[in-house]
N, C-alpha and C positions, 0 to 999 in steps of 0.2 A: 231782232236782236236780244231783247228779252229771253227768248227759249234757247238762244244759244250761250247767253251768260248763265244761264239757270244751269245749262248741261255742263257747260267747264267747270262751274262750281262745284255741282255733284260728282263730276270725274275726280276732281283734285282731293274733295273730301274721301271719295272712295280709297284714292291711293294713299293719303295721310293714315287712313284706319288701318290699311292693308298693312303698310310700314310699320307703324306701332304696335301690332298687335304679331308680329312675326318671331316664330321660335327660333333659338339657335339650334343646328343640328348637333347630335351626338352621338358617339359609337363608344361601346364597351369590350372588353375581352376580359379573361383571367390570366392569373400564373399560380403554380404551386410552390410553395415554401415546403423546402425538406431539411432534415438534420437527421443525424445517427447519434448516440452514443455507442463508443469504443468501450471495449473492456479494458478495465485500468486497474492496477494496484500500486500504490505507495509502500513502503517499508518503513519502521522506525524500531530501533534497539536503544536498550539501555545496559551499560556494563556490568558484568558480573564481579564483584570485590571479595573474595574471599577473606575473613578476618586470617592473623596470622596464625600459620601451624607449628606447632611445638613438637610434634612428633609423639603427642600421648592421647589423641581423640582425634576421630575424623572431624573435619570441618565443612558446613554447609551452607550455601548461600544461593539467591536467587537473583533472577534480572528477567527482562520482559521484553519480547518481540511481539510488536504491533503492526498490523496492516490496515488500511481502509481501501476498499476496493469498491467497482461501481457494483450497484443494487444487484443482486443476484448473480453475482459472479463468485465461482467457486474458487476456492485458493488453498494452497497447503505451503506450511513453513518447513525447510529443511536445513539441517544445519551440517556441516562440513567437519572435517577431523582435525582443523586447523591447520596454524603456519609451523608450527613446532617440528623439527626435522624427527622423523620416527614415529609421530602422532597419528592415529588412525580415530574412526568413531567408535570402534570397539575398545581404544584405550588411547586417550587424548592426554597431552603433556604440557606441563609449563615449563618454560625453558628459562635458567636462570639468567639472570642478567650479567653476572662477572663469572661464573663458574660453570664449567660444562654437566651441571646435574641438571635434572628435571626433576618433577613431581607429576604423580600420576592424578588424574581427576576425570570425570565425566559430567556428562550434561543428560539431565531426563525429563520427560513429560509429565511425572508425577511426583506429589510430595513424599511418597515413600520411596522417591527413588528406585522404581524396579523397571521401567519402562526406558530404555535407551532413545534419547533423540538423535535422530540420523538424516540419512536422506532417503529412507524406503527401500533401499539394498540392504544396508547396515542399518541398525534400529529403525525407527518408524517415523514417520511425517505427521504434522497437526494441520487437519484441515478446519476450515470454516467457510463460510457463503458472506460476501460484502451485503453491505446495508446502504449502502451509499458513501460517495467520497468525503462524506463531513463526518464520517464514525470510524474513529480507529476501533479495531478489537485488537485486543490483548490477550496474548498468553505466555506464562510464566513460564521460565527457564529454571528448573531445579538441577544446579551443581554441588556434587560432593567432592572432596579432597578425602580419599580413604587414609584411616591409619595403618600402614603395611609397612613391610621391611624395606621396602623400594624407597617408600617416602621418608622412613624413618633414617635414612642414610644421607639424606640430602643436605648440604650447608647452607648455612644462613646466607640469603641473598633475597631480591626481588625476583620473582617469577611472573611469567605471562606468557600468553597464547592469543592468536587473534583468529575468531571463527568468523565464516562467511554465513549469512543468513540468505537464502534464497526463496524466494515468495513465486511459486508457480501458479498461474492461473489460466 
């Protein structure tokens, strides 16, 4: 009987050791994480406010157009002819608030006001490349009201126009 007890005890110890030392089974797999960055640009502007024109000298002013675009994205600013009836890129017009008069003016890419800023068909566009959506790239718009016979005939009034800025990318 002693041999049977020893055998039973030995079997119980072997089962206990086997149960305590067992490892949990595991399986693994992987998955891919994907993302893409889309080309994008945002645009911002400041108003161009001419000082009072008194019919004795041209008047110059500046404003700014800005864009922030995804890194490496080429873009171009274009400016339209404005909303005043009869205005074009070649000859923009400011509309009188209370009179039927207009003032001639134009917008340029350079301080010497020799390169007309337009849409690429009339006048040129201004291009650059984005450096990331945290970085605004600003370009100066140079405006001029010329001192000419048409403008000298305008009545006292407040004159305005609205230019649409387009960023193509």
